[in-house]
C-alpha distance (Angstrom), angle and dihedral (degrees) to the residues before:
residue distance angle dihedral
M1 . . .
A2 3.81 . .
I3 3.81 121.9 .
T4 3.81 126.4 -152.8
W5 3.79 133.9 -145.4
R6 3.79 88.9 -93.5
A7 3.78 90.9 64.9
V8 3.80 89.5 51.7
V9 3.81 91.6 50.7
L10 3.79 91.0 47.0
T11 3.80 89.9 52.2
A12 3.81 91.4 48.9
L13 3.80 90.3 53.3
G14 3.78 86.1 65.9
A15 3.79 87.5 79.4
V16 3.80 88.5 67.0
A17 3.81 90.1 51.9
V18 3.82 90.1 51.1
L19 3.81 91.0 52.6
L20 3.80 91.7 49.1
V21 3.82 95.4 44.0
P22 3.83 106.5 25.2
V23 3.79 98.7 -170.3
P24 3.86 126.6 122.3
G25 3.79 94.0 -114.4
T26 3.80 94.6 57.8
V27 3.83 94.3 79.2
L28 3.79 92.6 49.0
A29 3.79 92.4 46.1
W30 3.79 92.8 49.5
A31 3.81 91.8 47.1
A32 3.79 89.5 50.7
V33 3.81 91.0 51.9
V34 3.82 91.2 50.7
V35 3.82 92.2 48.2
V36 3.79 92.7 48.3
L37 3.81 92.9 49.0
C38 3.81 91.9 47.5
G39 3.80 90.9 47.9
L40 3.79 90.8 49.9
D41 3.80 90.4 49.3
V42 3.80 91.1 51.1
A43 3.79 91.3 49.6
L44 3.79 91.8 52.0
A45 3.84 94.9 44.9
A46 3.80 119.2 101.4
S47 3.79 117.2 -106.6
P48 3.83 111.3 -102.6
R49 3.78 89.5 -150.3
R50 3.80 88.8 62.7
V51 3.79 89.5 64.3
A52 3.82 111.3 95.1
V53 3.80 112.6 -144.9
S54 3.80 129.3 -165.5
R55 3.80 128.8 174.1
A56 3.82 131.8 -144.6
L57 3.82 120.1 -161.6
P58 3.81 135.1 169.1
G59 3.78 114.3 -104.9
S60 3.79 92.9 -118.7
V61 3.78 141.3 -16.3
R62 3.79 133.3 -162.5
L63 3.76 120.0 -110.5
T64 3.85 113.5 -83.5
Q65 3.82 91.5 12.4
P66 3.83 117.5 119.9
A67 3.78 123.0 -109.9
R68 3.79 136.2 174.6
S69 3.78 134.3 -131.8
V70 3.81 109.0 -152.4
L71 3.81 118.1 -161.5
T72 3.80 120.1 -165.6
L73 3.81 112.3 -155.1
E74 3.81 121.0 -165.9
N75 3.81 120.9 -173.6
R76 3.80 109.2 -140.0
D77 3.80 93.9 170.8
T78 3.80 125.2 99.0
R79 3.82 91.0 -125.9
R80 3.78 128.2 75.7
A81 3.79 110.3 -99.6
R82 3.81 114.8 -138.4
A83 3.78 98.4 -177.9
L84 3.78 145.4 170.6
V85 3.81 109.8 -145.6
R86 3.80 123.4 -160.3
D87 3.80 118.2 -164.4
A88 3.81 103.8 -160.5
W89 3.81 118.8 -145.4
P90 3.82 132.8 157.3
A91 3.80 112.8 -90.3
S92 3.83 90.7 -116.0
A93 3.81 89.9 63.5
L94 3.81 100.4 48.0
A95 3.78 123.6 95.4
P96 3.84 117.5 -110.2
A97 3.77 117.0 -94.9
G98 3.80 95.5 -133.2
D99 3.80 112.3 62.1
G100 3.78 110.3 -152.2
A101 3.80 93.4 15.7
A102 3.75 118.4 146.6
P103 3.82 114.5 -96.5
G104 3.78 110.8 -96.4
S105 3.80 94.6 18.4
P106 3.82 120.0 126.0
A107 3.80 89.9 -108.5
S108 3.80 92.1 54.7
L109 3.81 91.9 47.3
A110 3.78 93.4 51.1
R111 3.78 115.1 92.0
R112 3.74 130.2 -140.8
T113 3.78 111.6 -104.3
P114 3.82 104.2 -122.8
R115 3.80 96.3 -138.8
H116 3.79 123.1 132.8
R117 3.79 131.4 -172.9
V118 3.78 114.5 -142.4
D119 3.79 134.9 177.7
L120 3.78 111.2 -152.7
P121 3.80 121.7 -175.1
P122 3.81 114.5 -155.5
G123 3.80 113.1 -71.9
E124 3.83 95.3 9.7
A125 3.79 130.6 113.3
R126 3.79 135.7 -146.0
R127 3.78 135.2 -170.2
V128 3.79 124.7 -137.7
V129 3.79 124.9 -170.3
T130 3.82 128.4 -147.8
D131 3.80 115.9 -162.4
L132 3.80 114.6 -134.2
L133 3.79 130.3 -166.0
P134 3.83 109.6 174.5
T135 3.78 118.7 -149.4
R136 3.82 97.6 -176.9
R137 3.77 133.5 57.4
G138 3.77 123.9 -120.0
D139 3.78 137.8 48.7
V140 3.80 113.2 -29.1
P141 3.83 111.7 -160.6
A142 3.78 119.6 -148.7
G143 3.77 118.0 -126.7
A144 3.77 129.1 -134.7
V145 3.78 121.7 -63.3
T146 3.81 110.2 -120.6
I147 3.81 117.0 -154.8
R148 3.79 122.0 -168.8
T149 3.80 116.7 -173.0
V150 3.81 122.3 -169.1
G151 3.79 132.2 -158.4
P152 3.80 126.6 -114.8
L153 3.83 92.3 -87.4
G154 3.81 92.7 53.8
L155 3.81 92.4 -134.4
A156 3.80 101.8 113.3
G157 3.74 142.1 -12.4
R158 3.77 147.7 164.6
Q159 3.80 128.9 -71.3
A160 3.78 133.6 -164.1
S161 3.81 135.9 168.5
L162 3.79 112.8 -138.4
P163 3.82 121.7 -161.7
V164 3.80 106.7 -126.2
G165 3.79 112.9 177.2
G166 3.75 120.2 -129.2
R167 3.79 138.9 142.6
L168 3.80 128.0 -175.5
R169 3.81 117.6 -153.0
V170 3.81 108.9 -144.0
L171 3.81 111.9 -160.0
P172 3.82 125.5 -159.4
E173 3.78 114.8 -80.2
F174 3.85 95.4 -122.0
A175 3.81 92.2 -153.1
S176 3.82 88.6 163.8
R177 3.81 88.1 72.6
R178 3.82 87.1 95.6
H179 3.83 88.9 70.9
L180 3.81 93.1 55.6
P181 3.85 101.2 84.4
S182 3.81 93.8 55.2
R183 3.81 92.0 47.1
L184 3.80 92.0 47.7
A185 3.80 89.2 52.4
R186 3.80 89.7 53.0
L187 3.80 90.0 47.2
R188 3.82 91.2 53.9
E189 3.80 89.8 47.6
L190 3.79 89.8 49.9
D191 3.81 92.0 49.9
G192 3.79 90.5 49.6
R193 3.77 96.3 55.2
A194 3.82 98.1 34.9
A195 3.77 117.3 108.7
V196 3.77 111.0 -103.0
Q197 3.80 97.0 -166.8
V198 3.79 124.5 60.5
R199 3.76 133.6 158.8
G200 3.75 123.4 -123.5
A201 3.78 141.9 64.2
G202 3.73 131.5 -73.3
T203 3.82 98.6 49.2
E204 3.79 134.7 94.3
F205 3.81 118.0 -75.8
D206 3.82 113.5 -111.9
S207 3.83 112.8 170.0
L208 3.82 147.8 -45.6
R209 3.81 127.7 -97.9
E210 3.78 139.7 167.4
Y211 3.77 119.3 -76.7
V212 3.84 117.6 -104.1
I213 3.79 129.0 -171.7
G214 3.80 109.6 -82.8
D215 3.79 96.8 35.0
D216 3.78 116.6 130.1
V217 3.80 107.4 -103.5
R218 3.78 88.6 -142.0
S219 3.82 88.9 69.0
I220 3.83 92.2 60.8
D221 3.79 112.9 119.0
W222 3.83 101.3 -143.7
R223 3.79 95.2 -171.7
A224 3.80 92.4 54.3
T225 3.82 89.4 43.5
A226 3.82 90.3 54.3
R227 3.81 89.9 54.6
R228 3.82 93.3 50.2
A229 3.75 137.0 49.1
D230 3.85 93.0 -122.1
V231 3.77 133.0 61.2
V232 3.81 110.1 -99.2
V233 3.80 128.4 -157.2
R234 3.78 131.1 -164.9
T235 3.80 121.8 -116.3
W236 3.76 124.1 -154.3
R237 3.76 138.3 -154.2
P238 3.80 125.3 -141.7
E239 3.76 114.4 -95.5
R240 3.81 114.0 -105.6
D241 3.77 99.6 -167.0
R242 3.79 97.4 76.0
R243 3.78 119.6 160.0
V244 3.80 120.5 -111.8
L245 3.82 119.6 -173.6
V246 3.81 116.0 -168.0
V247 3.82 112.3 -160.0
V248 3.82 115.3 -165.5
D249 3.80 113.8 -161.4
T250 3.83 109.0 -140.0
S251 3.81 97.0 177.1
R252 3.81 126.5 118.2
T253 3.81 94.3 -72.6
S254 3.81 89.5 63.5
A255 3.82 89.9 61.9
V256 3.82 93.9 64.4
R257 3.80 108.7 115.8
V258 3.79 115.6 -123.8
D259 3.81 117.7 178.9
D260 3.82 90.2 -5.9
A261 3.81 93.3 -55.7
P262 3.81 132.8 87.8
R263 3.78 115.9 -95.3
L264 3.79 87.1 -118.2
E265 3.83 90.8 71.7
A266 3.81 92.5 62.9
S267 3.81 89.8 46.9
I268 3.81 90.5 53.7
E269 3.81 91.8 50.8
A270 3.81 90.3 50.0
A271 3.81 91.9 48.3
L272 3.82 92.4 51.6
L273 3.81 94.6 48.8
L274 3.80 93.3 46.2
A275 3.81 92.3 47.4
T276 3.81 91.7 51.3
L277 3.80 93.4 46.8
A278 3.81 94.2 45.9
T279 3.80 90.6 48.6
H280 3.81 90.6 54.6
A281 3.81 87.6 49.7
G282 3.80 90.2 57.5
D283 3.80 96.4 -109.1
R284 3.79 124.7 138.5
V285 3.79 109.1 -118.1
E286 3.80 127.6 -160.2
L287 3.80 132.7 -179.4
L288 3.77 132.8 -144.7
A289 3.82 123.8 179.2
F290 3.79 108.0 -168.3
D291 3.81 143.3 161.2
R292 3.80 109.4 149.0
R293 3.78 93.1 -25.3
V294 3.78 137.9 15.6
R295 3.81 111.1 -75.6
A296 3.81 98.1 174.0
R297 3.78 136.5 1.5
V298 3.80 135.9 -172.5
A299 3.80 121.3 -176.0
G300 3.77 135.1 150.2
S301 3.81 97.0 28.6
T302 3.80 116.9 130.2
G303 3.77 138.3 -179.2
R304 3.79 117.1 -7.4
R305 3.78 92.1 -4.2
V306 3.81 93.4 69.0
L307 3.81 99.0 75.3
P308 3.85 95.7 45.9
A309 3.81 89.7 46.9
F310 3.82 91.9 50.3
A311 3.80 92.9 45.9
D312 3.80 92.9 48.9
A313 3.81 93.4 47.2
L314 3.81 94.1 46.5
A315 3.81 94.1 45.2
G316 3.78 94.8 79.2
I317 3.81 103.0 39.1
Q318 3.80 119.4 107.5
P319 3.82 132.0 179.5
E320 3.78 114.1 -84.4
L321 3.80 119.8 -148.0
V322 3.81 94.5 -129.3
E323 3.78 134.9 99.9
A324 3.79 117.3 -95.3
D325 3.80 115.5 -105.8
W326 3.81 100.0 -137.4
A327 3.78 92.5 176.3
G328 3.79 87.5 57.3
I329 3.80 91.0 48.3
A330 3.81 90.9 52.0
A331 3.81 89.4 49.5
Q332 3.81 90.5 51.6
V333 3.82 90.3 50.7
R334 3.81 91.8 50.6
E335 3.79 90.5 48.3
R336 3.80 95.2 51.2
L337 3.79 102.4 36.1
T338 3.79 119.9 56.4
Q339 3.81 95.5 162.3
R340 3.79 132.4 47.5
A341 3.80 111.3 -71.2
L342 3.77 143.7 156.0
V343 3.81 113.6 -91.7
V344 3.81 115.6 -164.9
L345 3.80 116.2 -164.9
L346 3.81 113.1 -161.4
T347 3.78 101.1 -164.5
A348 3.80 142.4 117.2
L349 3.78 125.8 -82.1
D350 3.77 90.9 -133.9
P351 3.83 104.0 158.7
A352 3.81 95.5 -141.0
A353 3.81 94.2 46.0
V354 3.81 93.7 44.9
E355 3.81 95.6 47.2
Q356 3.80 92.7 48.3
G357 3.80 96.5 43.2
L358 3.79 125.3 5.7
L359 3.81 96.7 43.1
D360 3.80 90.5 56.3
V361 3.82 92.8 58.5
A362 3.82 99.3 32.3
G363 3.79 92.8 97.0
Q364 3.81 92.1 51.0
L365 3.80 91.2 53.7
T366 3.82 99.7 42.9
S367 3.80 93.7 46.6
R368 3.81 90.2 72.6
H369 3.81 107.3 13.2
A370 3.77 143.9 41.3
V371 3.80 105.8 -110.2
V372 3.80 128.9 -160.0
V373 3.81 122.8 -173.4
A374 3.81 114.2 -157.6
S375 3.78 120.7 -168.9
V376 3.81 137.5 175.1
L377 3.81 121.1 -118.6
D378 3.80 121.1 -144.7
P379 3.83 110.7 -125.4
Q380 3.78 89.2 -155.8
E381 3.81 89.7 71.8
E382 3.79 91.1 63.5
T383 3.80 89.7 48.8
L384 3.80 90.4 51.9
R385 3.79 91.8 49.4
A386 3.79 92.7 51.8
T387 3.84 97.3 46.2
R388 3.82 112.7 78.9
T389 3.79 105.1 144.0
T390 3.81 98.1 120.7
S391 3.77 134.8 31.6
A392 3.82 90.1 -105.6
D393 3.82 89.3 53.2
V394 3.81 90.1 52.3
F395 3.80 91.5 54.5
D396 3.83 90.3 47.5
A397 3.80 90.2 49.6
A398 3.80 91.0 50.2
A399 3.81 91.1 50.3
A400 3.81 91.2 49.0
E401 3.80 91.3 48.1
R402 3.78 91.9 50.0
A403 3.81 91.6 48.9
G404 3.79 89.9 51.1
L405 3.82 92.3 49.8
E406 3.81 91.8 49.3
R407 3.79 91.1 49.8
A408 3.81 91.4 48.0
A409 3.81 90.1 51.1
V410 3.80 91.4 51.5
A411 3.81 90.7 48.0
Q412 3.80 90.1 51.2
R413 3.82 91.5 51.5
L414 3.81 89.5 51.8
R415 3.81 91.3 50.2
R416 3.79 91.0 51.2
R417 3.79 88.0 56.1
G418 3.79 91.6 54.5
L419 3.81 102.2 -95.7
D420 3.79 122.7 130.1
V421 3.80 113.0 -134.0
V422 3.81 125.1 -152.1
E423 3.80 119.4 -172.6
A424 3.80 123.3 178.2
L425 3.78 144.3 144.7
P426 3.82 116.2 -85.5
D427 3.81 95.6 -96.1
E428 3.81 92.0 44.2
L429 3.80 101.2 44.8
A430 3.82 96.0 84.8
P431 3.84 96.8 51.5
R432 3.82 91.9 41.2
L433 3.79 90.8 53.2
A434 3.80 90.1 47.7
D435 3.82 88.9 51.7
A436 3.81 90.5 51.0
Y437 3.81 89.7 51.8
L438 3.81 91.1 51.2
A439 3.81 90.5 47.5
L440 3.80 90.5 54.4
K441 3.79 88.8 49.8
A442 3.80 92.0 50.5
A443 3.82 91.7 48.3
G444 3.80 91.5 51.9
R445 3.78 93.6 -119.5
L446 3.81 92.1 128.9
């Protein structure tokens, strides 16, 4: 049984009865009246378990984009159902209570209470809507739907929690999409001025032309030469369907918070922008999220299916508090790539982790592939370096300076082993990685 505020008020009115009739039996008599009325109200209330509930949800939604949970309630009881319905969701999925409130303010942090009052005559149905605004990636499970029905007096009623399945898939935000138009323009400019005819084997055939002094004799097309009076050579065009493997490190270093978000979030944004850009360039893009085992994988997707596949695969990954198995990552690269490709490692330039893992396999990777290491910088380090007002600030600045020097030394060791290193702040990592990809294209290294 569930009581309402009316039952509490009715009980409090008993104090007036005690003042008017100050005898010991007045309290017991008044309590008996309240209990009888509440019991009668419960008996006359509709059964919440006779209310059929179904839920409708979108298949997926991007982070910070609104969504709606629609409940359909059908009263299968013979009594009228005056009910309060609670659609339970995690707080991170509910929309803020204060529309237009400043980010971080108490109003923006408050969440709408997903409670709905409905009046259901027998045999009729109603729909109630709960506004959602997810603030975390991944699968968000819906909780039970609690229905509280009250009797005609509004004093008490019945309550039941009904399990109604539902799961909302929250995809990455892909805020770095705003950098895509400028990079696509540069890609078109690069394609326009790139040489379309090269000599040599292993590329796509383009056309035939007359032989000139200096041409490789191996490029002579003898059949075409036999049909003409002049010696003819084959010309080739650069291959467009290069392979790009994006490896997202999900080990403990990806859990470090940078700008109030895990480092993994910036890696995901960079992976999405690079995958979209490489797909427009005609390259075949694959994804591997790995720490000590495979957490997510995308392979075989082409064209417009690449970005949805990447977003869906990256939606559910979270940092794992384990060390990265770089030998296992190198084995995965060897297994998936049989020809020269671009391997992008989205990881952290943590000196201890790099020296004990990535440096050991760097030679294996660069011997067959072009390798780019992309890492997030912490803007707080620059703040610590610049603030030296007190003695404590000086020690913090020295620690930040030392950390920066150690990271620069590790990056230099990686470059000497043939890896390209990209370091940037969280909001700048995705466009900087896209620029590095375009630079490799322009240099003919892909």
